[in-house]
C-alpha positions in Angstrom: 139.0 5.5 -153.2 139.6 1.9 -154.2 140.5 2.1 -157.8 143.4 3.8 -159.5 141.7 4.2 -163.0 138.1 4.8 -163.9 136.8 5.4 -167.4 133.2 6.4 -168.3 131.3 7.8 -171.2 128.4 10.2 -170.7 126.0 11.8 -173.2 123.9 14.8 -172.8 120.2 14.0 -172.6 119.5 15.6 -176.0 122.5 13.7 -177.5 124.2 16.9 -178.6 127.4 16.1 -176.7 129.4 13.0 -175.8 132.1 12.8 -173.1 134.9 10.4 -172.6 136.1 10.8 -169.0 138.9 9.2 -166.9 139.9 9.5 -163.3 143.3 8.1 -162.4 145.9 8.2 -159.6 149.1 9.9 -160.6 152.1 11.1 -158.5 150.4 11.6 -155.2 147.1 12.9 -156.4 144.2 12.4 -158.8 143.9 13.5 -162.4 140.4 13.8 -164.0 140.4 14.3 -167.7 137.4 14.7 -170.1 136.9 15.2 -173.8 133.5 16.5 -174.8 132.6 16.2 -178.5 129.9 18.6 -179.7 131.3 21.2 -177.3 134.8 20.9 -178.6 136.2 20.9 -175.1 139.1 18.9 -173.5 139.8 19.6 -169.8 142.2 18.3 -167.1 141.7 18.6 -163.4 144.6 17.9 -161.1 143.3 17.1 -157.7 144.9 16.3 -154.3 144.6 13.1 -152.4 141.2 14.2 -151.0 139.9 15.5 -154.4 140.7 19.1 -153.6 141.4 21.1 -156.8 145.0 22.1 -157.5 144.9 22.9 -161.3 142.3 23.2 -164.0 143.2 23.3 -167.7 140.7 23.9 -170.5 141.5 23.3 -174.2 139.3 24.2 -177.1 141.1 24.6 -180.4 144.7 25.3 -179.4 147.6 23.1 -178.3 148.1 25.3 -175.3 145.3 25.7 -172.7 142.7 28.4 -173.4 142.2 28.6 -169.6 144.6 27.5 -166.9 143.7 28.1 -163.3 145.6 27.1 -160.2 144.4 26.9 -156.6 146.7 26.7 -153.6 146.2 24.9 -150.3 144.8 28.0 -148.7 142.0 28.4 -151.3 143.6 31.2 -153.3 143.1 31.1 -157.1 145.2 32.4 -159.9 145.9 32.1 -163.5 149.1 30.5 -164.8 150.2 33.9 -166.3 150.5 35.1 -162.7 147.2 36.9 -162.4 145.4 36.5 -159.1 141.7 35.6 -159.2 140.4 37.1 -155.9 136.8 36.7 -157.2 137.2 32.9 -156.8 138.4 32.9 -153.2 136.5 30.3 -151.4 135.6 28.2 -154.5 136.4 24.6 -154.2 135.7 22.5 -157.3 135.3 23.5 -161.0 131.9 23.0 -162.7 131.4 22.8 -166.4 128.0 23.0 -167.9 129.0 20.5 -170.7 130.0 17.8 -168.2 128.6 16.0 -165.2 132.1 15.3 -163.8 131.7 17.7 -160.9 129.0 15.4 -159.5 131.4 12.5 -159.4 134.0 14.5 -157.5 131.4 16.0 -155.1 129.7 12.6 -154.4 133.1 11.0 -153.6 134.4 13.9 -151.6 131.3 14.9 -149.6 130.6 11.4 -148.2 127.1 12.5 -147.1 124.7 10.2 -145.2 121.2 9.8 -146.7 119.3 13.0 -145.9 122.5 15.0 -145.7 123.0 18.2 -147.5 126.1 20.3 -148.3 126.9 23.4 -150.2 130.0 23.8 -152.3 131.0 27.0 -153.9 132.3 26.0 -157.3 134.2 27.9 -160.0 131.6 27.7 -162.8 133.3 27.9 -166.2 131.5 28.9 -169.4 133.4 27.0 -172.0 132.4 29.3 -174.8 133.3 32.7 -173.2 135.9 31.3 -170.7 134.3 33.4 -168.0 134.6 31.9 -164.5 132.2 32.9 -161.7 131.6 31.5 -158.2 128.3 29.5 -158.0 126.7 27.8 -155.1 126.1 24.0 -155.7 123.8 22.4 -153.1 124.0 18.6 -153.0 121.4 16.6 -151.1 121.7 12.8 -150.7 118.2 11.5 -151.2 118.9 7.8 -151.0 121.9 5.5 -151.3 122.3 6.1 -155.0 120.1 9.2 -155.6 121.1 12.8 -155.2 119.7 16.2 -155.8 121.8 19.1 -157.2 120.7 22.7 -157.2 122.6 25.6 -158.7 120.2 28.4 -157.9 122.3 31.1 -159.6 121.7 29.5 -162.9 118.1 28.3 -162.2 119.3 24.7 -162.5 118.0 21.7 -160.5 118.3 18.0 -161.1 118.0 14.6 -159.5 120.6 12.1 -160.5 121.4 8.5 -159.8 124.9 7.2 -159.2 126.5 3.7 -159.0 128.4 2.3 -156.1 131.5 4.3 -157.2 129.6 7.6 -157.3 129.5 7.8 -161.1 126.4 9.4 -162.6 124.2 6.9 -164.3 121.5 9.2 -165.4 119.8 12.5 -164.8 116.7 13.0 -166.9 117.0 16.1 -169.0 120.7 16.5 -168.3 123.1 13.5 -168.8 123.1 9.8 -169.0 126.0 7.2 -168.8 126.3 5.4 -172.1 129.2 3.2 -171.2 129.8 1.9 -167.7 133.1 2.5 -166.0 135.9 0.2 -167.1 
């Protein structure tokens, strides 16, 4: 990764949500942070040097996180209150339905050649109920800047275009970038 700070603004295709997103290098790892208006969600992902998830914090209407998950280097998940999340064993990234940020992290970390395909098991977070379930995310690189994502468990499939940095530009019916990275 070449840059230490990236800022982007996305909007849902139906314009019901807007997201301000930033990815920055901090203290030996990456921090991804997004605020989604319309969904009343603020989240923070603490990632390792290779974009592997370490912590996920979700804020809705409190100063303290509504959901705080941690993942150790062996892939074991837990909650900050000490509860173990065995149901999430094997999950890598976090996926939020109200944000396309998981695509940026996947595109950058997978490093697929054109025609390549990879499956990631993500911890899919429902920001309304705070439920978290494992969900298969299959990424296929269709062209240099075009990808396909399928989340069969939720009946979701989309084609999306990215820029040279892997930032989603648009995905008809899902999200579009409304302000380029700064």
